[in-house]
C-alpha positions as CSV (number, residue, x, y, z in Angstrom):
1,X,-19.3,23.6,-47.3
2,X,-20.2,20.7,-44.8
3,X,-20.5,18.5,-48.0
4,X,-17.2,18.8,-49.3
5,X,-15.4,18.1,-46.0
6,X,-17.6,15.2,-45.3
7,X,-16.1,13.9,-49.0
8,X,-12.5,14.8,-48.2
9,X,-12.7,13.0,-44.6
10,X,-14.2,9.9,-46.4
11,X,-11.5,10.2,-49.5
12,X,-8.9,10.6,-46.9
13,X,-9.9,7.5,-44.6
14,X,-9.8,5.7,-48.0
15,X,-6.4,6.7,-48.8
16,X,-4.9,6.4,-45.1
17,X,-5.5,2.7,-44.6
18,X,-5.2,2.0,-48.3
19,X,-1.6,3.2,-47.6
20,X,-0.9,1.0,-44.6
21,X,-2.5,-2.1,-46.3
22,X,0.0,-1.7,-49.2
23,X,2.9,-0.5,-46.6
24,X,1.8,-3.9,-44.7
25,X,2.4,-6.1,-47.4
26,X,4.6,-4.7,-49.5
27,X,7.0,-5.0,-46.2
28,X,6.9,-8.6,-47.5
29,X,8.8,-7.8,-50.7
30,X,11.6,-5.7,-49.5
31,X,12.8,-7.4,-46.4
32,X,14.3,-10.3,-48.6
33,X,17.1,-9.5,-50.8
34,X,15.9,-10.7,-54.5
35,X,18.8,-13.1,-54.7
36,X,17.4,-15.1,-51.0
37,X,13.9,-14.7,-52.8
38,X,14.9,-16.8,-55.8
39,X,17.1,-19.1,-53.8
40,X,14.0,-20.0,-51.3
41,X,11.9,-20.1,-54.8
42,X,14.3,-22.5,-56.6
43,X,14.5,-25.0,-53.4
44,X,12.9,-28.3,-53.0
45,X,10.8,-27.7,-49.9
46,X,9.1,-24.5,-51.7
47,X,8.9,-26.6,-55.5
48,X,6.7,-29.1,-53.2
49,X,4.7,-26.7,-51.3
50,X,3.8,-24.8,-54.4
51,X,3.2,-27.9,-56.6
52,X,0.8,-29.5,-54.3
53,X,-0.7,-26.4,-53.3
54,X,-2.3,-25.5,-57.2
55,X,-2.9,-29.2,-57.3
56,X,-4.9,-29.7,-54.3
57,X,-6.6,-26.1,-54.8
58,X,-7.4,-26.8,-58.6
59,X,-9.0,-30.7,-57.7
60,X,-11.1,-28.3,-54.4
61,X,-12.4,-25.4,-56.7
62,X,-14.1,-28.3,-59.2
63,X,-15.9,-30.1,-56.5
64,X,-16.4,-27.0,-54.8
65,X,-17.9,-25.4,-57.9
66,X,-19.8,-28.6,-59.3
67,X,-21.1,-29.0,-55.7
68,X,-22.2,-25.2,-55.4
69,X,-23.8,-25.1,-58.6
70,X,-26.5,-27.8,-57.5
71,X,-26.7,-26.5,-53.9
72,X,-26.9,-22.8,-55.4
73,X,-29.5,-23.6,-57.7
74,X,-31.9,-25.7,-55.5
75,X,-32.1,-22.7,-53.0
76,X,-32.8,-20.5,-56.1
77,X,-35.2,-22.2,-57.5
78,X,-36.7,-24.7,-55.2
79,X,-39.0,-24.7,-52.1
80,X,-38.7,-27.6,-49.8
81,X,-38.9,-28.2,-45.7
82,X,-35.8,-27.3,-44.2
83,X,-34.8,-24.8,-46.6
84,X,-33.7,-22.2,-43.9
85,X,-32.1,-24.4,-42.0
86,X,-29.7,-25.6,-44.8
87,X,-28.9,-22.2,-45.5
88,X,-27.9,-21.4,-42.1
89,X,-26.0,-24.3,-41.9
90,X,-24.0,-23.8,-45.4
91,X,-23.0,-20.0,-44.1
92,X,-21.9,-21.4,-40.5
93,X,-18.1,-22.1,-41.7
94,X,-17.9,-18.2,-42.3
95,X,-18.6,-17.2,-39.2
96,X,-16.4,-19.4,-37.4
97,X,-12.4,-19.9,-37.0
98,X,-10.7,-22.5,-39.5
99,X,-9.7,-24.6,-36.4
100,X,-13.1,-24.9,-35.3
101,X,-13.8,-26.7,-39.0
102,X,-10.7,-28.6,-39.2
103,X,-11.4,-30.1,-35.3
104,X,-15.1,-30.8,-36.8
105,X,-13.8,-32.5,-39.8
106,X,-11.1,-34.1,-37.9
107,X,-13.5,-35.6,-35.3
108,X,-16.0,-36.6,-38.0
109,X,-13.3,-39.2,-39.9
110,X,-11.6,-39.7,-37.0
111,X,-12.9,-42.8,-35.1
112,X,-16.4,-42.3,-36.2
113,X,-18.6,-44.7,-38.2
114,X,-18.1,-42.6,-41.1
115,X,-14.4,-42.6,-40.6
116,X,-14.3,-46.4,-39.7
117,X,-16.5,-46.6,-42.9
118,X,-14.1,-44.6,-45.1
119,X,-11.2,-46.9,-43.4
120,X,-12.8,-50.0,-44.4
121,X,-13.0,-49.1,-48.4
122,X,-9.0,-48.1,-48.8
123,X,-9.8,-44.4,-48.3
124,X,-7.9,-42.5,-45.7
125,X,-8.5,-38.6,-44.9
126,X,-6.9,-37.9,-41.6
127,X,-3.5,-36.5,-42.0
128,X,-3.3,-37.3,-46.3
129,X,-3.1,-35.3,-49.2
130,X,-6.8,-36.4,-49.4
131,X,-7.4,-34.6,-46.0
132,X,-6.2,-31.1,-47.6
133,X,-8.4,-31.3,-50.4
134,X,-11.4,-32.1,-47.9
135,X,-10.3,-29.0,-45.5
136,X,-9.8,-26.8,-48.9
137,X,-13.3,-27.9,-49.9
138,X,-15.4,-27.3,-46.8
139,X,-13.6,-23.9,-46.5
140,X,-14.5,-22.6,-50.3
141,X,-17.8,-24.3,-50.2
142,X,-19.9,-21.9,-48.4
143,X,-18.2,-19.1,-50.3
144,X,-19.3,-20.7,-53.9
145,X,-22.7,-21.3,-52.5
146,X,-23.3,-18.2,-51.5
147,X,-21.9,-16.3,-54.9
148,X,-23.8,-19.3,-56.9
149,X,-27.2,-18.9,-55.8
150,X,-26.8,-14.7,-56.1
151,X,-26.0,-15.5,-59.5
152,X,-29.0,-17.7,-60.0
153,X,-31.4,-15.4,-58.2
154,X,-31.0,-12.6,-60.8
155,X,-32.0,-14.6,-63.4
156,X,-35.7,-14.1,-64.3
157,X,-37.5,-17.5,-64.1
158,X,-39.6,-16.5,-67.1
159,X,-36.8,-17.5,-69.4
160,X,-36.6,-21.1,-67.7
161,X,-40.7,-21.3,-68.4
162,X,-40.1,-19.9,-72.0
163,X,-37.8,-23.2,-72.8
164,X,-40.1,-25.2,-71.0
165,X,-42.9,-24.5,-73.0
166,X,-40.4,-24.8,-75.9
167,X,-40.3,-28.6,-75.1
168,X,-37.0,-28.4,-73.0
169,X,-36.7,-30.8,-69.9
170,X,-36.0,-29.1,-66.2
171,X,-32.4,-30.6,-66.6
172,X,-31.9,-29.3,-70.5
173,X,-33.4,-25.8,-69.3
174,X,-30.6,-26.1,-66.5
175,X,-27.6,-27.0,-69.1
176,X,-28.7,-24.8,-72.0
177,X,-30.2,-21.6,-70.5
178,X,-29.6,-21.0,-66.7
179,X,-26.1,-21.9,-66.3
180,X,-24.7,-19.9,-69.7
181,X,-26.8,-16.9,-68.1
182,X,-25.4,-17.0,-65.1
183,X,-21.6,-17.9,-66.4
184,X,-20.0,-14.4,-64.8
185,X,-21.2,-15.5,-61.0
186,X,-20.2,-19.0,-62.1
187,X,-16.3,-18.1,-63.0
188,X,-16.2,-15.4,-60.3
189,X,-17.2,-18.0,-57.7
190,X,-14.6,-20.3,-59.5
191,X,-11.5,-17.4,-58.8
192,X,-13.0,-16.9,-55.5
193,X,-13.0,-20.9,-54.1
194,X,-9.7,-21.4,-55.7
195,X,-8.1,-18.2,-53.4
196,X,-9.7,-19.5,-50.4
197,X,-8.4,-23.3,-51.1
198,X,-5.3,-22.3,-51.6
199,X,-5.1,-19.9,-48.8
200,X,-6.8,-22.5,-46.5
201,X,-4.7,-23.0,-43.3
202,X,-6.3,-23.8,-40.0
203,X,-8.8,-26.6,-41.4
204,X,-5.8,-28.4,-43.5
205,X,-3.7,-27.9,-40.3
206,X,-5.8,-29.6,-38.0
207,X,-7.4,-32.3,-40.3
208,X,-4.0,-33.4,-43.2
209,X,-1.6,-32.1,-40.3
210,X,1.6,-30.2,-41.2
211,X,4.0,-32.5,-42.6
212,X,7.0,-31.5,-43.7
213,X,7.4,-32.3,-48.0
214,X,4.0,-34.6,-47.2
215,X,1.1,-32.6,-46.5
216,X,2.6,-29.3,-46.7
217,X,0.7,-26.9,-48.8
218,X,1.9,-22.7,-48.9
219,X,0.6,-22.0,-45.7
220,X,1.7,-24.8,-43.7
221,X,5.2,-23.9,-45.3
222,X,5.0,-20.4,-43.9
223,X,3.8,-21.8,-40.6
224,X,6.3,-24.4,-40.6
225,X,9.4,-22.0,-40.9
226,X,8.0,-19.7,-39.1
227,X,8.2,-22.1,-36.0
228,X,11.8,-23.3,-37.0
229,X,13.2,-19.6,-37.3
230,X,13.5,-20.2,-41.0
231,X,11.9,-16.2,-41.5
232,X,13.4,-15.9,-45.2
233,X,11.4,-18.8,-46.8
234,X,8.0,-18.4,-44.6
235,X,8.9,-14.6,-46.0
236,X,8.9,-16.0,-49.5
237,X,5.9,-18.5,-49.2
238,X,3.7,-15.6,-48.4
239,X,4.9,-13.5,-51.1
240,X,3.8,-16.6,-53.0
241,X,0.5,-16.2,-51.9
242,X,0.2,-13.0,-52.3
243,X,0.9,-12.8,-56.1
244,X,-1.4,-15.7,-56.2
245,X,-3.9,-13.7,-54.3
246,X,-3.3,-11.2,-56.6
247,X,-3.6,-12.5,-59.8
248,X,-6.7,-13.9,-58.6
249,X,-8.2,-10.6,-57.7
250,X,-6.9,-9.0,-61.0
251,X,-8.3,-12.0,-62.9
252,X,-12.1,-11.5,-61.2
253,X,-11.7,-7.5,-62.2
254,X,-10.8,-8.0,-65.9
255,X,-13.8,-10.8,-65.7
256,X,-16.1,-7.6,-64.6
257,X,-14.6,-5.1,-67.2
258,X,-15.0,-7.8,-70.4
259,X,-18.3,-9.6,-69.2
260,X,-19.9,-6.3,-67.0
261,X,-20.6,-6.1,-63.7
262,X,-18.9,-9.3,-61.8
263,X,-20.8,-10.0,-57.8
264,X,-17.6,-10.6,-55.7
């Protein structure tokens, strides 16, 4: 009887908070009339914001995955001085607000030797579209590294040793044995990285600025329109972000069903 009561309690709590979360999200879709949402979607600002968001998130995700694969493999397979410090620092951005990360990036790429060197090369990051990609990259990278590291950790190193004994070089073993075996983790980290990139707000706002129809990605559109009092446009941008996030989660679930369990 006690076990049954505890079971009912846990299931009830799960349903209760799921209902509240669903109701909260659903509010976005029912406050606006369909014709008002369609009108907002067709506006120049929303089209610009959506295109810029998809483009920058796509570029950021590619850079994140390429970098994350190298870092994740190094942490998984090699021992080197300062390894634990590297892992701790890589996890730091997940522990503090994005605004802090954005401020740190702004200071780094501002009037510093690094910022001045890049500026002399004609590379401007602060308050530019490139700044969006940089902010998204540093926001998503820790999540990708953790996911990819876990994927490599699940692969038995003996497979790599066998490949090396058959004449494969270290890089050939990595490319032909390790990467294919880690494909589920890599695909999962790609989806997560894209979702984190397209939803990045604080770091993008501080580093790239919230400039109308310039560095205006979807979260910035939501922020700007709330500031202007244009609630309809803000709600529509929120709906688009929810739809994109849902599509990312759904694709991750479908991936898990097709290829077996996927870490998330």
